[in-house]
C-alpha positions in Angstrom: 56.5 -171.3 -18.9 54.0 -172.3 -21.6 52.4 -169.1 -22.8 48.6 -168.7 -22.7 46.9 -169.0 -26.1 45.0 -165.9 -25.1 47.9 -163.7 -24.0 50.4 -164.8 -26.6 48.7 -164.2 -30.0 50.1 -161.2 -31.7 47.1 -160.8 -34.0 45.3 -158.9 -31.4 48.5 -157.9 -29.5 46.8 -158.6 -26.2 48.3 -156.6 -23.5 49.8 -158.7 -20.7 49.6 -155.7 -18.5 45.9 -155.5 -18.8 45.4 -159.2 -18.8 47.0 -159.0 -15.4 43.6 -158.0 -14.1 42.3 -161.5 -15.0 42.3 -164.5 -12.7 42.9 -167.9 -14.4 43.1 -171.6 -13.6 43.7 -172.8 -10.1 47.4 -173.5 -9.7 50.1 -172.1 -7.3 51.4 -168.7 -8.5 55.1 -168.3 -8.6 56.8 -165.7 -6.4 59.2 -163.0 -7.7 61.7 -161.2 -5.4 60.5 -157.7 -4.7 62.3 -155.2 -7.0 63.9 -158.0 -9.1 62.8 -156.6 -12.4 62.6 -152.8 -11.8 63.7 -150.9 -14.9 64.5 -154.0 -16.9 64.6 -153.6 -20.7 62.4 -156.5 -22.0 64.0 -158.3 -24.8 67.0 -156.0 -24.8 69.5 -158.8 -25.3 68.0 -160.2 -28.5 68.4 -159.1 -32.1 65.4 -157.2 -33.3 64.0 -155.8 -36.6 64.6 -152.0 -37.1 61.1 -151.1 -36.2 61.0 -153.3 -33.1 64.4 -152.0 -31.9 63.2 -148.4 -32.3 60.0 -149.2 -30.4 61.9 -150.8 -27.6 64.3 -147.9 -27.3 61.4 -145.5 -27.4 59.5 -147.0 -24.5 62.5 -148.1 -22.5 63.6 -144.5 -22.2 60.3 -143.1 -21.0 60.5 -141.8 -17.4 57.6 -144.0 -16.1 59.6 -147.1 -17.2 63.0 -145.9 -16.0 61.9 -144.6 -12.6 58.7 -144.4 -10.7 59.0 -142.0 -7.6 55.7 -143.1 -6.1 56.4 -146.8 -6.2 60.0 -146.2 -5.0 58.5 -144.4 -2.0 55.8 -147.0 -1.4 58.3 -149.9 -1.4 59.9 -148.4 1.8 56.8 -149.4 3.7 56.2 -146.0 5.2 52.7 -145.3 3.9 50.0 -144.4 6.4 46.6 -146.1 6.4 45.0 -143.2 4.5 47.8 -143.3 1.9 47.2 -147.0 1.4 43.4 -146.3 1.1 44.1 -143.7 -1.6 46.2 -146.3 -3.6 43.4 -148.9 -3.3 40.6 -146.5 -4.3 42.5 -145.2 -7.3 43.5 -148.8 -8.4 39.8 -149.8 -8.0 38.7 -147.0 -10.4 41.4 -148.1 -12.9 40.3 -151.7 -12.6 36.6 -151.0 -13.1 36.9 -148.4 -15.9 39.3 -150.7 -17.7 36.2 -152.8 -18.5 35.0 -149.9 -20.8 38.4 -149.8 -22.5 38.5 -153.5 -23.1 34.9 -153.5 -24.5 35.9 -150.7 -26.8 38.9 -152.8 -28.0 36.5 -155.7 -28.7 34.1 -153.5 -30.6 36.9 -151.9 -32.7 38.8 -155.1 -33.5 39.4 -155.5 -37.2 39.3 -159.3 -37.1 37.2 -162.0 -35.5 40.3 -163.5 -33.9 41.2 -160.1 -32.3 37.6 -159.7 -31.0 37.7 -163.1 -29.5 41.0 -162.4 -27.8 39.5 -159.2 -26.4 36.4 -161.1 -25.1 38.7 -163.6 -23.4 40.1 -160.8 -21.3 36.8 -159.1 -20.7 35.0 -162.3 -19.6 37.9 -163.2 -17.4 37.9 -159.7 -15.9 34.3 -160.1 -14.8 34.7 -163.5 -13.3 35.2 -166.4 -15.8 38.1 -168.5 -14.6 40.4 -169.7 -17.4 40.3 -173.5 -18.0 43.6 -175.2 -18.8 43.4 -177.4 -21.9 44.1 -180.5 -19.8 41.5 -179.8 -17.1 37.8 -180.8 -17.4 35.2 -178.1 -16.6 33.7 -180.1 -13.7 37.1 -180.6 -12.2 37.8 -176.9 -12.5 34.5 -176.0 -11.0 35.1 -178.2 -8.0 38.6 -176.9 -7.3 37.5 -173.3 -7.8 34.7 -173.7 -5.2 37.1 -175.4 -2.8 39.6 -172.5 -3.1 37.0 -169.8 -3.2 38.7 -168.2 -6.3 41.5 -167.0 -4.1 43.9 -164.9 -6.2 46.8 -166.4 -4.2 46.4 -169.7 -6.0 45.2 -168.8 -9.5 47.4 -169.4 -12.6 47.8 -167.6 -15.9 47.0 -170.1 -18.6 43.9 -171.4 -20.4 40.8 -170.0 -22.0 37.3 -168.9 -20.9 35.9 -171.6 -23.3 34.7 -174.2 -20.8 35.7 -172.0 -17.9 33.8 -171.4 -14.7 32.0 -168.2 -13.8 32.0 -166.8 -10.2 31.3 -163.4 -8.9 34.2 -164.1 -6.5 36.6 -164.5 -9.4 36.0 -160.9 -10.6 39.1 -158.8 -10.2 37.2 -155.8 -8.8 35.9 -158.0 -6.0 39.4 -158.9 -5.1 40.1 -155.2 -4.6 36.8 -154.9 -2.7 38.1 -157.5 -0.3 41.3 -155.4 0.2 39.2 -152.2 0.7 36.7 -153.9 3.1 39.5 -154.8 5.5 40.3 -151.1 5.6 36.8 -150.0 6.2 36.0 -149.0 2.6 32.5 -150.0 1.4 31.5 -151.2 -2.1 30.1 -147.8 -2.9 33.4 -146.1 -2.1 35.4 -148.2 -4.7 35.6 -148.4 -8.4 33.2 -145.5 -9.3 34.3 -142.8 -11.7 33.4 -140.2 -9.2 36.1 -141.5 -6.8 38.9 -141.2 -9.4 41.3 -138.3 -9.2 41.8 -136.1 -12.2 45.1 -138.0 -12.9 43.4 -141.5 -12.6 40.6 -140.5 -14.9 43.0 -139.1 -17.5 44.8 -142.5 -17.5 41.5 -144.4 -17.8 40.2 -142.2 -20.6 43.5 -142.6 -22.5 43.1 -146.4 -22.2 39.6 -146.2 -23.7 40.7 -143.8 -26.5 44.2 -145.2 -27.4 44.3 -148.8 -26.3 40.8 -149.3 -27.6 41.3 -147.3 -30.8 39.8 -148.3 -34.1 43.1 -147.6 -35.8 45.2 -150.8 -35.5 48.7 -149.1 -35.5 47.5 -146.8 -32.6 46.0 -149.7 -30.6 49.1 -151.9 -31.1 51.4 -149.0 -30.0 49.3 -148.5 -26.9 49.4 -152.3 -26.1 53.1 -152.5 -26.5 53.7 -149.5 -24.3 51.4 -150.9 -21.6 53.1 -154.3 -21.7 56.5 -152.6 -21.2 55.2 -150.5 -18.4 53.9 -153.5 -16.6 57.2 -155.3 -17.1 59.1 -152.4 -15.5 58.6 -153.9 -12.0 56.2 -151.6 -10.2 54.2 -154.6 -9.0 57.4 -155.8 -7.1 57.7 -152.4 -5.4 54.1 -152.3 -4.3 54.4 -155.8 -2.9 57.6 -154.9 -1.1 55.8 -152.0 0.5 52.8 -154.0 1.5 54.9 -156.8 3.0 56.9 -154.2 5.1 53.6 -152.6 6.2 52.2 -156.0 7.2 55.3 -156.6 9.3 54.6 -153.5 11.2 50.9 -154.2 11.9 50.1 -154.3 15.6 49.2 -157.7 17.1 45.6 -158.6 16.3 45.3 -156.1 13.5 44.3 -157.4 10.1 47.1 -157.6 7.6 46.7 -156.2 4.1 45.5 -158.9 1.7 48.3 -159.7 -0.8 46.6 -161.9 -3.4 45.6 -159.2 -5.8 49.1 -157.7 -6.0 50.9 -161.0 -6.0 48.8 -162.4 -8.8 49.7 -159.5 -11.1 53.4 -159.8 -10.1 53.5 -163.5 -11.0 51.6 -162.9 -14.3 54.0 -160.2 -15.5 57.1 -162.3 -14.5 55.9 -165.0 -16.9 54.9 -162.7 -19.7 58.0 -160.5 -19.8 60.0 -162.6 -22.1 57.3 -162.7 -24.8 56.7 -158.9 -25.2 59.2 -158.5 -28.1 58.2 -161.7 -29.8 54.6 -160.4 -30.0 55.8 -157.2 -31.5 58.0 -158.9 -34.1 55.0 -161.1 -35.1 52.8 -158.1 -35.5 55.4 -156.4 -37.7 55.9 -159.5 -39.8 52.2 -159.9 -40.3 52.0 -156.3 -41.6 49.7 -155.2 -38.8 51.5 -151.9 -38.1 50.8 -149.8 -41.2 51.8 -146.4 -39.8 55.0 -146.4 -37.7 54.5 -142.8 -36.7 51.1 -143.4 -35.2 52.4 -146.5 -33.5 55.2 -144.5 -31.7 52.9 -141.6 -30.9 50.3 -143.9 -29.3 53.0 -145.7 -27.3 54.4 -142.4 -26.0 51.0 -140.9 -25.2 50.0 -144.1 -23.4 53.1 -144.0 -21.2 52.5 -140.3 -20.6 49.1 -141.2 -19.3 50.6 -144.0 -17.1 53.0 -141.5 -15.7 50.2 -139.0 -14.9 48.4 -141.8 -13.0 51.4 -142.3 -10.7 52.1 -138.6 -10.5 48.6 -138.1 -9.2 49.2 -140.6 -6.4 52.5 -139.0 -5.6 51.0 -135.5 -5.3 48.1 -136.9 -3.2 50.4 -138.7 -0.7 52.4 -135.5 -0.3 49.3 -133.5 0.3 49.9 -131.3 -2.7 47.1 -129.8 -4.8 47.4 -130.9 -8.4 45.7 -130.6 -11.8 46.5 -131.7 -15.3 48.6 -128.6 -15.9 50.9 -129.5 -12.9 51.0 -133.2 -13.9 52.4 -132.9 -17.3 54.4 -136.1 -18.2 58.1 -135.4 -18.8 
């Protein structure tokens, strides 16, 4: 794997988890066995600086990284149509409201380089396909048109510089395709009013912490989000969707897998670089307050946990509120 120049620069500590909502250049995406990386400790076998080692231990021991009851249940392939709809709707709200968090990160970036990194993600999120260095724009445009910006065939390297824009490459439209096959309309997806209390808490935390003007806080949130994405929940969601598709009656539409598989492939490629990014940020003196860094990481993972706890309560038909969804 040759890391993307966008995703791998520690100066802006770009979160691979959030970059995962960005389609890139058109190449086959690698497959990862369902459940293969659940609970892994990213970079655990390497020797780290004291601060990086403490940060890794801090996030690795968080409940949402160690075990995710909702995703464990979903992986069994027992979800009803309504439960799948609930997942798709809440994910669509997360995906759409992330645009605000990413814009906030761009605005609050302390450096031009960091702002540009943030704009790479933002532009890609709304439909600019990454252009690999070796590919010409005209060639990319032709291939993109032929493939219809299918998330099943996009890759994870390149830059929006010289890239190609298409509405069909927007991540939210991929989720709209999933929802459409389930009878969900555009107006029923992605709007703040459709988010549960738990989902909105997560989205608001992203805006406030991940997009923070304080660099130690923003870097702590980014590191935590990377680690959460590397914990393997994408694998469990895909395992569940594949089992559900295997049960679909003859003639029934199968759940589209491109959106989920794209993120799974992206995280599999980024996992090994999470600690390298943190070490570079430490070496460059970007983390001025270790306490704020750890607090932000923990609060961000608490918010992630609440997002999944909200889905877990919903699928069980339990009423819930923020007081009953306190992260452990």
